Gaussian input, Z-matrix of N, CA and C with variables (Angstrom, degrees):
# hf/3-21g

backbone

0 1
 N
 C     1     B1
 C     2     B2     1     A1
 N     3     B3     2     A2     1     D1
 C     4     B4     3     A3     2     D2
 C     5     B5     4     A4     3     D3
 N     6     B6     5     A5     4     D4
 C     7     B7     6     A6     5     D5
 C     8     B8     7     A7     6     D6
 N     9     B9     8     A8     7     D7
 C    10    B10     9     A9     8     D8
 C    11    B11    10    A10     9     D9
 N    12    B12    11    A11    10    D10
 C    13    B13    12    A12    11    D11
 C    14    B14    13    A13    12    D12
 N    15    B15    14    A14    13    D13
 C    16    B16    15    A15    14    D14
 C    17    B17    16    A16    15    D15
 N    18    B18    17    A17    16    D16
 C    19    B19    18    A18    17    D17
 C    20    B20    19    A19    18    D18
 N    21    B21    20    A20    19    D19
 C    22    B22    21    A21    20    D20
 C    23    B23    22    A22    21    D21
 N    24    B24    23    A23    22    D22
 C    25    B25    24    A24    23    D23
 C    26    B26    25    A25    24    D24
 N    27    B27    26    A26    25    D25
 C    28    B28    27    A27    26    D26
 C    29    B29    28    A28    27    D27
 N    30    B30    29    A29    28    D28
 C    31    B31    30    A30    29    D29
 C    32    B32    31    A31    30    D30
 N    33    B33    32    A32    31    D31
 C    34    B34    33    A33    32    D32
 C    35    B35    34    A34    33    D33
 N    36    B36    35    A35    34    D34
 C    37    B37    36    A36    35    D35
 C    38    B38    37    A37    36    D36
 N    39    B39    38    A38    37    D37
 C    40    B40    39    A39    38    D38
 C    41    B41    40    A40    39    D39
 N    42    B42    41    A41    40    D40
 C    43    B43    42    A42    41    D41
 C    44    B44    43    A43    42    D42
 N    45    B45    44    A44    43    D43
 C    46    B46    45    A45    44    D44
 C    47    B47    46    A46    45    D45
 N    48    B48    47    A47    46    D46
 C    49    B49    48    A48    47    D47
 C    50    B50    49    A49    48    D48
 N    51    B51    50    A50    49    D49
 C    52    B52    51    A51    50    D50
 C    53    B53    52    A52    51    D51
 N    54    B54    53    A53    52    D52
 C    55    B55    54    A54    53    D53
 C    56    B56    55    A55    54    D54
 N    57    B57    56    A56    55    D55
 C    58    B58    57    A57    56    D56
 C    59    B59    58    A58    57    D57
 N    60    B60    59    A59    58    D58
 C    61    B61    60    A60    59    D59
 C    62    B62    61    A61    60    D60
 N    63    B63    62    A62    61    D61
 C    64    B64    63    A63    62    D62
 C    65    B65    64    A64    63    D63
 N    66    B66    65    A65    64    D64
 C    67    B67    66    A66    65    D65
 C    68    B68    67    A67    66    D66
 N    69    B69    68    A68    67    D67
 C    70    B70    69    A69    68    D68
 C    71    B71    70    A70    69    D69
 N    72    B72    71    A71    70    D70
 C    73    B73    72    A72    71    D71
 C    74    B74    73    A73    72    D72
 N    75    B75    74    A74    73    D73
 C    76    B76    75    A75    74    D74
 C    77    B77    76    A76    75    D75
 N    78    B78    77    A77    76    D76
 C    79    B79    78    A78    77    D77
 C    80    B80    79    A79    78    D78
 N    81    B81    80    A80    79    D79
 C    82    B82    81    A81    80    D80
 C    83    B83    82    A82    81    D81
 N    84    B84    83    A83    82    D82
 C    85    B85    84    A84    83    D83
 C    86    B86    85    A85    84    D84
 N    87    B87    86    A86    85    D85
 C    88    B88    87    A87    86    D86
 C    89    B89    88    A88    87    D87
 N    90    B90    89    A89    88    D88
 C    91    B91    90    A90    89    D89
 C    92    B92    91    A91    90    D90
 N    93    B93    92    A92    91    D91
 C    94    B94    93    A93    92    D92
 C    95    B95    94    A94    93    D93
 N    96    B96    95    A95    94    D94
 C    97    B97    96    A96    95    D95
 C    98    B98    97    A97    96    D96
 N    99    B99    98    A98    97    D97
 C   100   B100    99    A99    98    D98
 C   101   B101   100   A100    99    D99
 N   102   B102   101   A101   100   D100
 C   103   B103   102   A102   101   D101
 C   104   B104   103   A103   102   D102
 N   105   B105   104   A104   103   D103
 C   106   B106   105   A105   104   D104
 C   107   B107   106   A106   105   D105
 N   108   B108   107   A107   106   D106
 C   109   B109   108   A108   107   D107
 C   110   B110   109   A109   108   D108
 N   111   B111   110   A110   109   D109
 C   112   B112   111   A111   110   D110
 C   113   B113   112   A112   111   D111
 N   114   B114   113   A113   112   D112
 C   115   B115   114   A114   113   D113
 C   116   B116   115   A115   114   D114
 N   117   B117   116   A116   115   D115
 C   118   B118   117   A117   116   D116
 C   119   B119   118   A118   117   D117
 N   120   B120   119   A119   118   D118
 C   121   B121   120   A120   119   D119
 C   122   B122   121   A121   120   D120
 N   123   B123   122   A122   121   D121
 C   124   B124   123   A123   122   D122
 C   125   B125   124   A124   123   D123
 N   126   B126   125   A125   124   D124
 C   127   B127   126   A126   125   D125
 C   128   B128   127   A127   126   D126
 N   129   B129   128   A128   127   D127
 C   130   B130   129   A129   128   D128
 C   131   B131   130   A130   129   D129
 N   132   B132   131   A131   130   D130
 C   133   B133   132   A132   131   D131
 C   134   B134   133   A133   132   D132
 N   135   B135   134   A134   133   D133
 C   136   B136   135   A135   134   D134
 C   137   B137   136   A136   135   D135
 N   138   B138   137   A137   136   D136
 C   139   B139   138   A138   137   D137
 C   140   B140   139   A139   138   D138
 N   141   B141   140   A140   139   D139
 C   142   B142   141   A141   140   D140
 C   143   B143   142   A142   141   D141
 N   144   B144   143   A143   142   D142
 C   145   B145   144   A144   143   D143
 C   146   B146   145   A145   144   D144
 N   147   B147   146   A146   145   D145
 C   148   B148   147   A147   146   D146
 C   149   B149   148   A148   147   D147
 N   150   B150   149   A149   148   D148
 C   151   B151   150   A150   149   D149
 C   152   B152   151   A151   150   D150
 N   153   B153   152   A152   151   D151
 C   154   B154   153   A153   152   D152
 C   155   B155   154   A154   153   D153
 N   156   B156   155   A155   154   D154
 C   157   B157   156   A156   155   D155
 C   158   B158   157   A157   156   D156
 N   159   B159   158   A158   157   D157
 C   160   B160   159   A159   158   D158
 C   161   B161   160   A160   159   D159
 N   162   B162   161   A161   160   D160
 C   163   B163   162   A162   161   D161
 C   164   B164   163   A163   162   D162
 N   165   B165   164   A164   163   D163
 C   166   B166   165   A165   164   D164
 C   167   B167   166   A166   165   D165
 N   168   B168   167   A167   166   D166
 C   169   B169   168   A168   167   D167
 C   170   B170   169   A169   168   D168
 N   171   B171   170   A170   169   D169
 C   172   B172   171   A171   170   D170
 C   173   B173   172   A172   171   D171
 N   174   B174   173   A173   172   D172
 C   175   B175   174   A174   173   D173
 C   176   B176   175   A175   174   D174
 N   177   B177   176   A176   175   D175
 C   178   B178   177   A177   176   D176
 C   179   B179   178   A178   177   D177
 N   180   B180   179   A179   178   D178
 C   181   B181   180   A180   179   D179
 C   182   B182   181   A181   180   D180
 N   183   B183   182   A182   181   D181
 C   184   B184   183   A183   182   D182
 C   185   B185   184   A184   183   D183
 N   186   B186   185   A185   184   D184
 C   187   B187   186   A186   185   D185
 C   188   B188   187   A187   186   D186
 N   189   B189   188   A188   187   D187
 C   190   B190   189   A189   188   D188
 C   191   B191   190   A190   189   D189
 N   192   B192   191   A191   190   D190
 C   193   B193   192   A192   191   D191
 C   194   B194   193   A193   192   D192
 N   195   B195   194   A194   193   D193
 C   196   B196   195   A195   194   D194
 C   197   B197   196   A196   195   D195

   B1=1.4530
   B2=1.5218
   B3=1.3055
   B4=1.4481
   B5=1.5188
   B6=1.3142
   B7=1.4573
   B8=1.5317
   B9=1.3236
   B10=1.4558
   B11=1.5294
   B12=1.3173
   B13=1.4649
   B14=1.5230
   B15=1.3247
   B16=1.4657
   B17=1.5246
   B18=1.3284
   B19=1.4702
   B20=1.5249
   B21=1.3211
   B22=1.4692
   B23=1.5214
   B24=1.3198
   B25=1.4699
   B26=1.5190
   B27=1.3241
   B28=1.4634
   B29=1.5222
   B30=1.3202
   B31=1.4540
   B32=1.5296
   B33=1.3170
   B34=1.4646
   B35=1.5291
   B36=1.3276
   B37=1.4678
   B38=1.5235
   B39=1.3327
   B40=1.4637
   B41=1.5266
   B42=1.3135
   B43=1.4615
   B44=1.5276
   B45=1.3267
   B46=1.4645
   B47=1.5294
   B48=1.3315
   B49=1.4667
   B50=1.5239
   B51=1.3211
   B52=1.4599
   B53=1.5224
   B54=1.3248
   B55=1.4701
   B56=1.5235
   B57=1.3198
   B58=1.4669
   B59=1.5258
   B60=1.3121
   B61=1.4565
   B62=1.5322
   B63=1.3289
   B64=1.4627
   B65=1.5263
   B66=1.3260
   B67=1.4653
   B68=1.5293
   B69=1.3281
   B70=1.4707
   B71=1.5190
   B72=1.3300
   B73=1.4613
   B74=1.5209
   B75=1.3149
   B76=1.4636
   B77=1.5153
   B78=1.3288
   B79=1.4555
   B80=1.5238
   B81=1.3173
   B82=1.4613
   B83=1.5310
   B84=1.3193
   B85=1.4649
   B86=1.5188
   B87=1.2609
   B88=1.4570
   B89=1.5027
   B90=1.2866
   B91=1.4486
   B92=1.5108
   B93=1.2675
   B94=1.4447
   B95=1.5197
   B96=1.3202
   B97=1.4604
   B98=1.5277
   B99=1.3132
   B100=1.4579
   B101=1.5288
   B102=1.3300
   B103=1.4621
   B104=1.5271
   B105=1.3264
   B106=1.4623
   B107=1.5264
   B108=1.3210
   B109=1.4593
   B110=1.5265
   B111=1.3296
   B112=1.4632
   B113=1.5252
   B114=1.3204
   B115=1.4594
   B116=1.5229
   B117=1.3201
   B118=1.4642
   B119=1.5235
   B120=1.3267
   B121=1.4600
   B122=1.5258
   B123=1.3158
   B124=1.4637
   B125=1.5245
   B126=1.3346
   B127=1.4596
   B128=1.5212
   B129=1.3332
   B130=1.4555
   B131=1.5299
   B132=1.3129
   B133=1.4651
   B134=1.5171
   B135=1.3293
   B136=1.4623
   B137=1.5312
   B138=1.3254
   B139=1.4598
   B140=1.5264
   B141=1.3254
   B142=1.4617
   B143=1.5249
   B144=1.3156
   B145=1.4658
   B146=1.5165
   B147=1.3217
   B148=1.4677
   B149=1.5236
   B150=1.3358
   B151=1.4610
   B152=1.5320
   B153=1.3151
   B154=1.4592
   B155=1.5178
   B156=1.3193
   B157=1.4672
   B158=1.5196
   B159=1.3306
   B160=1.4652
   B161=1.5229
   B162=1.3306
   B163=1.4600
   B164=1.5231
   B165=1.3335
   B166=1.4581
   B167=1.5224
   B168=1.3160
   B169=1.4624
   B170=1.5260
   B171=1.3257
   B172=1.4614
   B173=1.5235
   B174=1.3368
   B175=1.4634
   B176=1.5239
   B177=1.3389
   B178=1.4586
   B179=1.5227
   B180=1.3270
   B181=1.4580
   B182=1.5253
   B183=1.3090
   B184=1.4621
   B185=1.5209
   B186=1.3217
   B187=1.4597
   B188=1.5254
   B189=1.3130
   B190=1.4671
   B191=1.5261
   B192=1.3034
   B193=1.4616
   B194=1.5146
   B195=1.3338
   B196=1.4726
   B197=1.5014
   A1=109.37
   A2=113.39
   A3=118.07
   A4=110.45
   A5=114.32
   A6=120.64
   A7=111.33
   A8=117.42
   A9=120.16
   A10=111.69
   A11=117.08
   A12=120.37
   A13=110.81
   A14=115.98
   A15=120.31
   A16=110.57
   A17=116.64
   A18=119.89
   A19=111.62
   A20=117.72
   A21=119.82
   A22=111.25
   A23=117.43
   A24=120.89
   A25=110.51
   A26=116.54
   A27=120.67
   A28=110.38
   A29=116.60
   A30=120.71
   A31=111.57
   A32=117.62
   A33=121.19
   A34=110.45
   A35=116.59
   A36=120.25
   A37=110.38
   A38=117.08
   A39=120.07
   A40=111.45
   A41=118.15
   A42=120.53
   A43=110.98
   A44=116.79
   A45=120.06
   A46=110.41
   A47=116.55
   A48=119.85
   A49=111.38
   A50=117.24
   A51=120.63
   A52=110.55
   A53=116.12
   A54=119.68
   A55=111.71
   A56=117.15
   A57=119.85
   A58=111.63
   A59=116.64
   A60=120.02
   A61=111.23
   A62=117.15
   A63=119.87
   A64=111.78
   A65=116.81
   A66=120.11
   A67=110.31
   A68=115.93
   A69=119.46
   A70=111.09
   A71=117.36
   A72=120.65
   A73=111.58
   A74=116.79
   A75=120.04
   A76=112.35
   A77=117.72
   A78=119.84
   A79=114.34
   A80=118.11
   A81=118.91
   A82=109.31
   A83=115.13
   A84=120.74
   A85=108.43
   A86=115.18
   A87=119.25
   A88=110.42
   A89=113.87
   A90=119.73
   A91=109.19
   A92=115.25
   A93=118.99
   A94=112.15
   A95=114.30
   A96=120.60
   A97=112.08
   A98=117.05
   A99=121.17
   A100=108.67
   A101=115.88
   A102=121.47
   A103=109.26
   A104=115.52
   A105=120.62
   A106=111.89
   A107=117.15
   A108=119.71
   A109=112.07
   A110=117.47
   A111=119.25
   A112=111.05
   A113=116.72
   A114=120.72
   A115=109.73
   A116=117.29
   A117=120.72
   A118=110.61
   A119=117.34
   A120=120.84
   A121=110.64
   A122=117.72
   A123=121.03
   A124=111.02
   A125=117.11
   A126=120.80
   A127=111.40
   A128=117.30
   A129=120.53
   A130=112.14
   A131=117.47
   A132=120.22
   A133=110.72
   A134=117.45
   A135=119.99
   A136=111.34
   A137=117.63
   A138=120.77
   A139=110.12
   A140=117.43
   A141=120.94
   A142=111.14
   A143=117.58
   A144=120.78
   A145=110.80
   A146=116.70
   A147=120.72
   A148=110.78
   A149=117.27
   A150=120.48
   A151=111.17
   A152=117.74
   A153=121.03
   A154=112.16
   A155=116.19
   A156=120.07
   A157=110.49
   A158=116.80
   A159=119.78
   A160=111.86
   A161=117.54
   A162=120.68
   A163=110.94
   A164=116.96
   A165=119.65
   A166=111.66
   A167=117.54
   A168=120.52
   A169=110.98
   A170=116.88
   A171=118.67
   A172=111.92
   A173=118.69
   A174=121.29
   A175=110.52
   A176=115.58
   A177=119.63
   A178=110.62
   A179=118.26
   A180=121.19
   A181=112.01
   A182=118.57
   A183=120.05
   A184=111.98
   A185=117.78
   A186=121.40
   A187=110.60
   A188=118.32
   A189=119.91
   A190=111.17
   A191=115.27
   A192=120.01
   A193=109.68
   A194=115.63
   A195=120.72
   A196=111.62
   D1=148.60
   D2=178.07
   D3=-76.73
   D4=154.91
   D5=-178.05
   D6=-62.94
   D7=-37.49
   D8=-177.86
   D9=-66.97
   D10=-36.28
   D11=179.00
   D12=-67.82
   D13=-42.28
   D14=179.07
   D15=-63.59
   D16=-41.35
   D17=179.38
   D18=-66.90
   D19=-35.88
   D20=177.24
   D21=-67.82
   D22=-39.02
   D23=177.18
   D24=-64.17
   D25=-43.76
   D26=177.90
   D27=-62.47
   D28=-40.30
   D29=179.45
   D30=-63.70
   D31=-41.24
   D32=179.31
   D33=-66.34
   D34=-41.45
   D35=178.62
   D36=-63.23
   D37=-42.63
   D38=178.77
   D39=-66.38
   D40=-34.69
   D41=177.40
   D42=-66.45
   D43=-39.90
   D44=177.02
   D45=-64.90
   D46=-41.54
   D47=177.19
   D48=-64.44
   D49=-33.28
   D50=175.78
   D51=-63.22
   D52=-46.17
   D53=178.94
   D54=-63.25
   D55=-42.36
   D56=178.66
   D57=-63.83
   D58=-38.63
   D59=178.90
   D60=-67.19
   D61=-38.20
   D62=176.54
   D63=-66.98
   D64=-36.86
   D65=176.41
   D66=-64.84
   D67=-42.16
   D68=177.82
   D69=-63.11
   D70=-40.29
   D71=179.61
   D72=-66.00
   D73=-34.00
   D74=-178.50
   D75=-77.52
   D76=-27.19
   D77=-173.77
   D78=-104.47
   D79=0.58
   D80=-178.97
   D81=-69.28
   D82=133.03
   D83=178.45
   D84=-129.26
   D85=158.57
   D86=178.86
   D87=-155.43
   D88=170.29
   D89=178.57
   D90=174.27
   D91=167.13
   D92=177.98
   D93=100.88
   D94=-161.13
   D95=-174.03
   D96=-68.71
   D97=-47.62
   D98=-176.23
   D99=-112.91
   D100=87.84
   D101=-175.94
   D102=-92.78
   D103=111.07
   D104=-179.80
   D105=-111.22
   D106=19.03
   D107=-175.47
   D108=-67.62
   D109=-33.33
   D110=178.85
   D111=-67.15
   D112=-38.03
   D113=178.16
   D114=-67.65
   D115=-42.32
   D116=178.70
   D117=-64.88
   D118=-40.50
   D119=178.85
   D120=-62.74
   D121=-44.04
   D122=178.65
   D123=-64.64
   D124=-38.81
   D125=177.49
   D126=-62.58
   D127=-47.44
   D128=-178.32
   D129=-66.39
   D130=-36.01
   D131=177.24
   D132=-66.94
   D133=-42.25
   D134=179.29
   D135=-67.10
   D136=-37.56
   D137=176.08
   D138=-64.67
   D139=-39.60
   D140=178.42
   D141=-64.11
   D142=-38.91
   D143=178.23
   D144=-64.70
   D145=-45.30
   D146=-179.43
   D147=-64.37
   D148=-46.42
   D149=179.28
   D150=-63.93
   D151=-37.43
   D152=178.63
   D153=-64.71
   D154=-42.83
   D155=178.08
   D156=-64.92
   D157=-44.10
   D158=178.75
   D159=-64.15
   D160=-36.03
   D161=178.01
   D162=-65.41
   D163=-42.63
   D164=179.10
   D165=-66.52
   D166=-40.32
   D167=-179.82
   D168=-66.56
   D169=-44.66
   D170=179.28
   D171=-66.60
   D172=-33.72
   D173=176.11
   D174=-66.77
   D175=-39.61
   D176=-179.71
   D177=-65.53
   D178=-40.44
   D179=-178.90
   D180=-76.17
   D181=-12.03
   D182=178.91
   D183=-82.86
   D184=-12.99
   D185=179.52
   D186=-71.92
   D187=143.82
   D188=177.83
   D189=-69.54
   D190=148.06
   D191=-179.98
   D192=-83.31
   D193=145.58
   D194=-178.52
   D195=-84.51

């Protein structure tokens, strides 16, 4: 496989993981004595940011050079 195709596949997978992480961050709920929902929400948002940046970088490097 060509390098550009592999990078595009990786970029698409990272974009899907970004969306899933944002969905998890939006739907996390908590309650009770030991409420860790804020920590989980911050974790999922930070993971979404990292995956989003990696997806954009890998998509950019998959483009052919002029």
